[in-house]
C-alpha positions as CSV (number, residue, x, y, z in Angstrom):
1,X,47.0,49.2,38.7
2,X,49.7,51.1,41.5
3,X,49.5,50.0,44.4
4,X,49.8,52.5,48.0
5,X,53.3,51.9,48.4
6,X,54.6,53.3,44.4
7,X,53.9,55.9,42.3
8,X,53.4,55.6,38.4
9,X,56.6,57.1,36.8
10,X,55.0,60.5,35.7
11,X,53.9,61.6,39.4
12,X,56.3,63.8,39.7
13,X,59.8,63.8,41.5
14,X,61.9,60.8,41.5
15,X,61.7,59.5,45.8
16,X,65.1,59.1,46.9
17,X,66.4,56.7,49.5
18,X,66.9,57.1,52.6
19,X,71.0,57.7,52.9
20,X,72.7,55.3,55.8
21,X,73.3,56.6,58.9
22,X,76.7,57.2,60.2
23,X,78.0,54.8,62.5
24,X,77.7,55.4,66.2
25,X,81.0,57.0,67.4
26,X,81.4,56.6,71.0
27,X,83.4,59.8,73.0
28,X,86.5,59.0,74.3
29,X,86.8,57.0,77.9
30,X,82.6,55.7,77.8
31,X,83.0,52.5,79.3
32,X,81.5,49.7,77.7
33,X,77.6,48.4,79.0
34,X,78.0,51.7,81.4
35,X,74.7,53.9,82.1
36,X,76.2,56.2,79.6
37,X,76.8,54.1,77.0
38,X,73.9,52.2,76.8
39,X,71.6,54.8,76.6
40,X,73.4,56.9,73.6
41,X,73.3,53.3,72.7
42,X,69.8,53.1,72.6
43,X,69.2,56.3,71.6
44,X,71.2,55.5,68.0
45,X,69.4,52.4,67.8
46,X,66.2,53.5,67.9
47,X,67.4,56.1,65.0
48,X,66.9,59.7,67.6
49,X,68.5,62.7,66.0
50,X,70.2,65.6,66.3
51,X,71.4,63.7,69.6
52,X,73.5,66.0,72.3
53,X,75.4,65.4,75.1
54,X,76.5,68.1,77.7
55,X,78.5,66.9,80.3
56,X,76.9,68.6,83.5
57,X,80.7,68.7,86.1
58,X,80.5,71.6,87.0
59,X,77.4,72.9,86.8
60,X,75.1,70.9,88.4
61,X,74.9,68.2,90.7
62,X,72.0,66.4,89.6
63,X,73.5,64.5,86.9
64,X,76.6,63.8,85.1
65,X,75.1,64.3,81.5
66,X,72.7,64.9,79.7
67,X,71.3,63.9,77.1
68,X,69.2,66.0,74.7
69,X,67.7,63.9,71.1
70,X,64.5,63.9,68.9
71,X,62.3,61.8,67.4
72,X,60.2,62.4,64.2
73,X,56.9,62.1,66.4
74,X,55.7,61.6,69.0
75,X,54.9,58.1,68.9
76,X,58.2,57.5,68.2
77,X,59.8,60.1,71.4
78,X,57.5,57.5,73.3
79,X,59.0,54.3,71.7
80,X,62.3,55.9,72.2
81,X,62.1,56.5,75.8
82,X,60.1,53.0,76.9
83,X,62.6,51.2,75.3
84,X,65.5,53.2,76.6
85,X,63.1,52.5,80.3
86,X,63.7,48.6,79.6
87,X,67.6,48.7,78.4
88,X,68.9,50.6,81.3
89,X,66.9,47.8,82.9
90,X,68.1,44.9,81.6
91,X,71.5,46.0,81.8
92,X,71.2,46.6,84.9
93,X,71.5,50.2,86.3
94,X,67.7,49.8,87.9
95,X,64.4,51.3,86.7
96,X,64.5,55.3,85.7
97,X,61.5,57.9,86.3
98,X,59.8,59.2,83.2
99,X,58.1,61.9,82.7
100,X,55.6,63.4,80.0
101,X,55.4,60.3,78.1
102,X,51.7,60.7,77.1
103,X,51.5,63.6,75.8
104,X,55.6,62.8,73.7
105,X,55.7,66.2,72.8
106,X,58.7,66.3,75.6
107,X,59.2,63.4,77.7
108,X,62.2,63.4,80.9
109,X,63.9,60.2,81.2
110,X,65.8,60.5,84.8
111,X,68.0,57.2,85.0
112,X,70.4,59.2,88.1
113,X,73.6,60.1,86.5
114,X,72.2,60.9,82.9
115,X,69.1,62.8,82.2
116,X,67.8,62.2,78.6
117,X,65.0,65.3,77.5
118,X,63.6,63.1,74.5
119,X,61.6,65.7,72.5
120,X,59.5,66.5,68.7
121,X,62.0,68.9,67.0
122,X,59.4,71.7,67.2
123,X,58.8,71.6,70.7
124,X,63.2,71.3,71.6
125,X,63.4,74.1,69.2
126,X,61.2,76.1,71.1
127,X,62.8,75.3,74.6
128,X,66.3,75.1,73.3
129,X,68.3,73.4,76.8
130,X,72.1,73.2,74.3
131,X,71.5,77.2,74.5
132,X,70.5,77.3,78.4
133,X,72.3,74.6,79.6
134,X,75.5,76.7,77.6
135,X,76.3,73.8,74.8
136,X,78.7,75.8,71.9
137,X,79.1,78.6,73.5
138,X,82.9,78.6,73.3
139,X,83.3,82.2,73.2
140,X,81.1,83.0,75.9
141,X,82.9,83.7,80.0
């Protein structure tokens, strides 16, 4: 008899184990315990995918950094936002504002100097914030 978590040997292609995640490498100059550090570590701990940071200095007075990341499902996106909010508060960086949590397709976490956008992958590719903010436009004037 086969349990719900195993597959008979002849049920098709073998199932591979997930590959190990690369360790988080913080950008140079990030102070341990800073708001930016707390955000990056929290998202890494929660296995956010395709994490991108956009420095906003000279582009906007809204924040110093915009962080964009994806979750695999609305449940993961919502959990990442809630845990991020708790970790920021416990690290002594105050309360954050969260928008979009009920649907969790796109959640905005406003932590003051760092603004975080959390998406489901399909929604992220539709809005393409990286392009809007000029990320990766090395040849652009």
